[in-house]
N, C-alpha and C positions, 0 to 999 in steps of 0.2 A: 849818228855812229861815225861821221868824219867831220871834223869841226879844225879850222886853223884860225889863229890869231896873229894879225897882221906878220905872216910866213914872209919871209924874205931870203932869195940867193941871188947876188948880184954879181953878173959875169962882164958887166960893163953897160955903157948907153942902150937902152932898150933889148938888152939882153940879160934874161934870168926870170925872177919872180920877185914882185914888188907889194909888200904889204897886203899879203891875199888872205880873204875871210870867207872861207868855203863853209857850208852848212848842210849837210847832207843826212837827213832823217833817215830812221831804221825803217827797212823795208821799202825801200824807194829806189827807183833807178834815176841816177843823177847824170844827164848829158854833159860833158866837159867840152866844150866848142872853142876851138881857135884855130887859125892858120898855122901852117907849119912854122916852127920856131916861135911861136906865142908865149911858150912857158909851160905846156900840158905836161910833157914827159918830164920836166925837171920836177914840176908839183908833186907828179907820182912816185918818181923817187924819194922826195923827202916825207911823202907819208909812209914809204916802205921802209925807211931808215936806210936808205942805201947811198945816200948823199946828205949832210949836214947843212941845215939852215945857218944863214950868217945871223940871222935874228927872228923873232916870233916863236911861236908854239903851234905843235899839230898834235891832233887827239885822235885817237882811232878807239872808239866806244868811249872807255873811261879811263884809257891809259894815254899818258901823254910819250910821243915819240922821242926816245933818248937812246942812246947807246945802252944805257943800264938795262932799258925794257924790251929789247930788240928781241929777245926770244917770245915774249908774250905777244908783240906785235906779230910776228911771223905765225903765230898760231891763229891768230884773230883773222889775218888778211890772205887771200888768194889772188895773187899777181901775174897777170899775162901781158907780158910785153908785147909791142908791135912786132919784133923779131925775136924769136925765142930758140935757144940751142937745141939741137933734138942730135942725138946718136944714132946716126944712119946705120949702123951694123946691128942694131938692136931691132928686135919685134918690137910692135904697140905693147903686149905684154910685158916684156924684158924692161921696157922704158917707164912704164907706170908703176912697175914694182920696184924699180930703182929709186924713184921719187917717194913711194910708200916707205921704202926704209930710211930714206933721207929726212922724212919726217916721223921715223921712229914708230911706226904703226906697227904691231905685233904682227908676225907672218901669218898666224892663224886667221886675223881680221883682215889682212892686207887683200886677200883674194876675193872675199866679198867686197869689199870697196871698190876694187879696180871694177868689178863687174858691176856695180852700182853707177861710178862714174861713167862708164863707157854706156850704159843703158842712157843716163841722163843726156848725155850730148849725140844720143843715136849712133854709136859707132861701134855696137856690140860686134858686127861682121867682121870689124878690122882687126880683131884680137889677135891673129897670127900673122898680120900684114908686117912685112919688114918696112922700117920708117922710110928707108931711101926710096920706096915705091910710092909713097903718098904724095896726093897732089896737094897743091895749096889750100883748097878747102878742107880736105881729110887732114893736113896737119894744125890747121886751126881748132879743127873739132878736137884732136887729140891733145892740144895745147891747152885746152879749156878743161878737158877731162884730167890734165896732169894738175892744174890750178885748184881743181875741185878734191883731190886726192885727201886733203886731210881735213875737209868739211869745214872751210872757214864761213864766220859770220859774214866776211865782207870781200867782195869781188872787186877788184881794180883791174880793168881792162883796156889796154891801150892800142887803140886802132884794131878792134877785133874783125871788123868786115875790110880791112884793108888787103887789096889785090884778090878780092872774090868775084867771082861771077855772080849774076843776079839771083840764081838759085840758091847759090851757096848763101849768099847774103839774107835770105829771105829766111833759110834754115837756121843761120845764126841768130836772127832776130827772134824767132820762135824759141829756141833754146833759151835766150837771155830771158824771155817773158817767163818760160817754166820755171827757172832759179828765183825769180822774184817771188812766184807763187809759193815756191819754198821757204820763203821767209827770208831770202838773201837779200843784202843791201848791196848797190851796184853803182860803182863809179864808172862811168863809160865815157872814153875819150875818144874822139871822132871827129873828121871834118867832112864825113858824108853826112851832110845835113838831113836829107830826106828819111835816112834810116833812122835818126836820132828822134825826129818829131813825131814818129809812129810808136816809139817804144817807151820813151823818157818820160817820167812824172815830173821833172824840173831839168832846167837846163842853166849853167851859166857860162857867160862867154866870156874869154879870155883874149886881150889884145896887147902885145908888147908888154907881157910879163903883168898886165893890171887886170882884175877880175872888173869889167865894166858892169854887168848887170847879173842877176840869178832870180829866180822863180819860175814859174809854170809857163809856157809858151804864150796861154792868155793873156795871163798879168803883163809880161813884159811887151805884147803887142799892144795890149791897152796903154800903157805909158807912153808908147812910141807914138800912137797914131793923133795926130793933131786934128784929122778929118777922118770920119766913120763911115766906111761903104756899109749900105743896107739894102737886103734884096727882099722884096714883097712878092708873094705868088696871090693873086685874086682870081674871087668865081663870078667876079662882074665887069662892067665894061673897063677895060684895062686903058682905054684913052681917057676915059672920065676921072679914072683914079690917078693917071699922070696930070692931070690939070689940078686937082685938088693938091697933089705934091707941089707943085711948081708954085702955088701959091702960100705956103708955109713956110716961116720964117725959118733960118738956118738950113733949109733945103736947096741942094745944089746938084746939077747935072743929072737929073732925071732922065732915064733912059728905059725903052722898051726892049729888054733881051730877048725875049721869046713871047710867045701867044698871050701868056698871062703872067710873065713875071718883069716885074720892073726893078732899076736899080737906082738908088741915089746917094749922094754923099750928104752926111749931116756934119755941119760944121760947129754944133753948138755943145754944151756940157753933156758929158755921157748920160748922167740922170734924167735929160729932158727928152732923152728919144721915145720916151713911152707916151710923150704928148701927141708926136705923129700919128702914132697907131690909133690914139683916142680920135683924133681928128678925122682919121679915114672912116672908123666906124660910125662915127657921129654923122658922117656924109653918106650913110648906107653902101658905103664900100665893104663888099663880103671877102674878108681877109682869110685866106688859109694860110700862108706862112709869112711870118716876118722874123726876119734873123739878120745877124749880123756878119759880114763876109771876114772871115777871118785872116789875116796875113799868114803866109808860111814860115818856116823857120829860116828860110834862106833868105826872106825879105827882112825878117827880125835882124839876122846877122849882119846884112849890109849895111842897114838903118844904122845899127849900134856902132858898128867899126866906123863907118862915115863919119858918124859925130865926133868918135875920138880922135 
């Protein structure tokens, strides 16, 4: 649903976006990760047709992002910037009605659509609130409701959890998951990595304007790890299991973490891990659990950017 081909916007040394090749499949949540100044917002503005690239191409669905196609692009995309304008003197209803009119939604349909987007964002109780009275979390929800008003296929959300308290971040994450279940494709830009790892199907890491890697967190983690951490829970003598593991090639740093839980580092090829499990079973060790310890998204990000 979103694709770029060598998309470039050059603002000078290490500033801008360089030869970016994004691939966001339909119905997925794509986490677009990078430090401040990495090029996330520049990329988003090019996708929305707000700024022109120096070179390369961007596609939204089957439509290329060009000045000629901008009206078609705006119908497909709902864009929520990290800081969006609000009209302080309006009520929430008037604010959403204004944007509904801007998207040329007929008056008779507009009332129903406003009620729908408020329900989707769990904001129905705010319908008569003055915009000026809204907290940061409330404004984010109303901003998302505004983004949904024309029922776009694709949502581009720039730092939607920025500045929110923990409860508001959880609510925002739940809302984003509900939108995915409705079939929306979501590009989610953020630097709050724990938020992304729990909600995203795919991630892309951008650093100094260059896309370093994209894929699932598990795929990226696997490509990074030179050593693999394995946890084993046994229902037999844990010290005996430890001794067996210590005699196996490519197994290092065997530790007993808890009563029946062992952890070790495997330095061989990933496809050879199963041989360790086979050796344990052949030696009469009763194995309850045998699983890889996944590195989290923060570790992935740090490893990738250090290499860059």
